[in-house]
N, C-alpha and C positions, 0 to 999 in steps of 0.2 A: 631834844637831849643831848648834853655835851658829853662826849666820849672821853674817858680818862686816857692820859697819854701812855703809850707804850714804854718799855723800860730801855729803849735804845737812846743813845745819845744823839742830839742834833749835831750837825756840823758847827754850829757856832759854839755850842758846849764844849766840843773838842777843842776848837781853836782858842777858846777863852781860858782853858786849862781846868775847867770843872771836871774833867775826867782823870786828872793826873793824880800821881800818888801824892797824899797831902803833905809828905815831908819835904817835897821840893817847895812847896809854896812857904812853908817855915822856914826853909833854909833861906829863901830869898829875903824874907822880912829880917832874919837874923843879921845876914851879911850886909844889908842895908843900914841896920841900926848900930852895926859896929865899925861903920866906916871900911868895910870891904865890898861895897856894893860895885865898884869899878874894876875889880880885879880880873885882868884878862888871861885866858886860859887856851889851851890847846885841849879839846877832848876828842877820843878816839872811840869807834865802834867796832869791837872785835867779837870773835867767838873762841870760846876757850876748846869746845869739842862739838862734834856733830853727832845727831841722834843715830841710834842702832848701829849697823856697821857701815855707814856712809864715810866715803873716804872724800867726798867732794859734795858741794850743794851749789844751788842756783841762787844767786843774789836777786832779790825781788822786792818791790815796794818803793824804790828810790823816787819815782815820779809822785806819789802821794806825799812823800815826805817834804818834797821840793814845794808842793803847794799849800802844805802846812807852814814851812819855815820861811817862805816868802814874806819879806817886811821885818823880819828881825834884823838887828843890827850885827850880822855875822858874816863870815866867809865860809863857805863849805866846799869841801872836797870829797870825792867818792870815787870808787871804782864804777865803771859803767853798770847800769841795770842789765841784768841778764848775765852777768860774768859767772862763769862757773868756777867757783873758788875751792882752795882748801884753807882749813881753818888755822893751820899754823905752818911755819916753816921747817926745814929739816932740824934746825936747833930750838925748836919749840916756841919761838916767839909767835905771838899771835899777830895774823895778817889784820892791818887796818883796812876796813871797807869803807870807813867814812871817816873824815877829820874835821872838825868844827873849831874855829878861832873866834873869839869874841869875848866880851864881858860876860862873866857866867851868869850873873843874876839877870842877865838879859835874855838868856836862852834856856836856863836849867828847867824853866817850868814845862818846856814841851818833851822832856826826855821821854816820859811814860809813853806818850802817843808816837813820838818817833819810833821808839824801839818796836812797839806792837804794830806798826806800819811796816817794819822790816822782818820781824821775827815770825809771823805766822804766813805772810805771802811768801817768805823765802822756803819756808818748810813745804807749803802747798805745791810751789812751782818745782822743788826738788823732787817730790813724789811723783808729780806729773811727768817729769823728766826721765826718771827712772822707769815709769810704767811704759812711755813712749818708747824707750830703747827696748824694753821687754817684749814690746809688740812686734818687733822686727819690721818696721815699714808699714805696718798696717795701721788704719785709723784708730783713733782713741778719742772719744767724747766724754766731756767732763758732766757727769750725772749728779753731782753730790750736793746741790744747793739744799734738799729736803734734809739733809743731815745736819745742818748747822743754822744758826739764826739768821733770819732773812736780811737783817740789817747789813750783813757783809756778803751778800750774794754777788755782788758786783765785784768786790775784793777777790773772792774765791774763783770766779771764773775768768777774770783777768790773769791771776797768778797761774791757774791751771793752763790757760793758753799759751802764756809766756814761756812756761815750762815744757810745752810741747804739744799739748793737746790740740788736736784738729778742730774741734768745735765744742761750743758750750750751749748749756741747755736754755738759760734764762734770757729774756728780752734785754733786760738790763746789762747782762754780760755781753750780749750781742752788739749793743750800742758802744759799750766801752772799748770792746775788741775791734769793733769795725767788721764784724762777721755777721752771718745769718744764724741766729740760734738754731740748733738741730733737735728736734724731737720726734718720736714714733707714734705709737698710741699707747694709753695707760689701759690697765686691765679694766678700770672702771667704764670705759666706753663699751666694751663688749658685755661686761655685767649688766650695765643698765639698759643696753638695747637688746640684750637676749640671745645673740649669736655672733660668731665671727664674722660671717658673711655679710650680714645686714650692717654690722659696725663698719666693716672694711669699705663696702660699697658707699656708705654715707660718707666716709671721710674722703674718698675719691671724689664724689659728686660736690661737696661742699668746700673743702680746703683748696686753696689756691693753687693752681697747676705746678707752679714752681718750687712747691715744697716737696721734697723727696717722699716717695711713698715707701715707707718701712713699716711693715704691720707686725704687731706683737702676736705669736701664735700659740701661746702656751696656756691661754685661759681656761679653755673647757676640755680640750682633747689632746691626744697624741700630737707631738710636734709635725710628724709628717702630714697628718690630716689637716692641721692648721695652716701648714705651708700650702697645701693644695687650696684651701679656703681662699687664702690671700691671693694666689694666681688667678683664681677664677673670677675673683671680685674686682680686682684691680687691673686696669689695663696696662698702664706702665709702671708696674712694680719694681722699684729699685733693690728692695731687700726685704728680708724677714728677721725678726728679732726674737732670740730664745732668752727668756728670764727664768727659766725652768727652776723653781724652788730646791734647795738641798735635798730636802725629803723625797724628792722625785727623781733627782738626776741618775743615781747609780754611776755609770760610765759617762760623763757629760760628752766626752770626745766621740764616743760611738753614736749618741744621740745626734750629734752635730753631722757626723758623716752619713747618718741614715737621712737626715734631711737633704743634705747635698745630693745623694743618691736619687731620692725621690724627685727632686726638682729637675735633675739632669735627665732622668728618664722620662720625663714628661715635657722635655723641650724648653724648660726654663733655667738653661745654663748660665744666662746673664744676670740673674736675680742673686744678689749678695746675701750672706748671712752674718748678722750682727749677734753678739752674745753680751749678756750683762747678768748682774745679780751676785754681789758679795765677791767681786773680782779684785785682786791687788796684783802687785807686780810679779809675783810668783805665779800665780795661776794664769795670768795673761802670757807670761813666758811659755808655761806648759802647753797653751792653746795656739801659740802664734805659728807653729809650723803646721796646723791643720788647714781645712778649707774656709775657716773663719775669714771674713773680710773687714770686720772692724769691731771694736771694743766698746762698750758702755760702762765706765768706771766712776763710781761714786764715792762712798764712805772712805776708802782707803786714801783717796786723793784730798778730799775736802777735810778729813780728820787727820791729815799728815801731823807727824811730830812737829813742833814748833822749835825753830832754831833758838838755842840759848845765846843770843847777842846781848852784849851789855856796852855802856857808854862809860867812859873811865877818863878823868882828868889825867894828862900825862905831862903837863907844862903849866907853871904858873908865873905870870910876869917873866917870861923869857928863860925861866930855870926848868930843867926836868924835875918831875915830881911824879910818884904813883903811890897807890895804896899796895899793901903786902900782896905779893902773888902777881903782879903786873910789872910791865916793862915801861919804865919812863922815857920821856923824850918823844917830840913829834916824829912820826915815821912815814914811810912812803911804801906802797905796795908794788911788788915787782911779781912779774909772772912769766914762765917761759912759753913762748908762741907756740913750741912744739908739743910738750908733754903736759902743759898747764901746771907744773909745779910751782910754788910760789915761795917768795921770800920778803922780807921787810928790811928796810935801811933807813938810817937817819939822814940820808942825802938823796936828793932828787935825781942826781946824775951818777949814781953809783954804776960800777961795771960788775954786775953778779952774773958768774957762769953757772948754769945748771948743770946737775951731775950728768945729763945727757948730752953736753957739750955745747949746748945753744947759749946765746946771751940772752938774759932775763930783760924784760921791757918794763919800764915804770908806767903803770896802767892807770894811776890816779888821774882825775879830771877835775878842774875847778867848775863847780856847778852852781853856786851863788856867790855874789860878790856884793858885800855891805846889803845883803838881803835881797838882791836882784839877780834873777836867772841870768846865766852866761850864754845860753844857747835854747833853741827850740825844743819843745818836748818831742821824744822819740815815740812813735805809735808802737802799740802792742805788737803789731805785725812785724815791724823792723826788729823789735827786742827779740820776739820768738824766733825769727830767722837766725839771728846770731847765737841764740842758745842751742838750736838744732845743728848748726856748724861746729859748735864746741862738743855737742855730743856725738857728732862723727869722729872727731878726733879721738875723743875718749874710747870709743868703741874699737878703734885701730890700735891702740896701745897694747 
């Protein structure tokens, strides 16, 4: 029996423009029919404002955009992926994160996909970065794939990892980020096997020894009892995880402290404590100063607010142009290397002084020339490293 296809777009459907907003296809047909098919433009990608109370965001998704745009007859310039950016300058000019130069009818068809590849990943990376900062140096694992469509699991894991998460939970995410996916035990294992100790012992006997032994301890009993079950059943126990439901938590910090006391009192002071279950940056911050050694964070990262980025034509056949509410002219992004404040200029070699006294640097790079990449791809680990460095700068301000 032939299975009906899923509703997810295939890579070929994305590349062919099948998923694009239909008015871009119609615009291409009109331009070509009326003799405007060779009009050369500059188009920029900017954000008007950031979600919630965010004063900065993490630019993420560029690598996938480059894979999409390769072969199109365009030149593309962009700030580096992983850039911590601010949406506007001090005089309200939108910071250009990306600039594209070429015949509009030759690349307009990919605008929908290009923006989607930046807007959602940047939101996820930003939420991950804020959560990592809230954790105070403790580990954060991305657990959010089950909350979103599986077709984007790799995108979610890559974005969360780049934003600062220390580990991801899917095999696809692990392959994309070059890391080993991290998992503990699901409640289902204990429920099907009938007891904590039988499930924990079976995990330890069957699963490869290089997989960290982190046992979920809140399925049947008091967390202290579950922790002792894990210690007795697993020889090299790395940690226990508390996913205590909200209806049973009361004072979650005190439950965590009780588990820590029980572990230490019985000689298991090296066993870590991981917590999960409905956590976000605020609840992570509230627990970061406790004896918790790591956090599993799902929905709040995978369901992060999407950044409202847009692509706008700012120059046509060498002349500045813009729609109402936008600033015309091809612009360059500048950033202060010290405080990370940003500005925009019509010149690539401007001398812009930040309010902190430092000279700003033009941070745009040419990433495509006539549709060909100008440099090798950066790994997710390399990008994440640069993000963490920038987050340290922010935390020191």
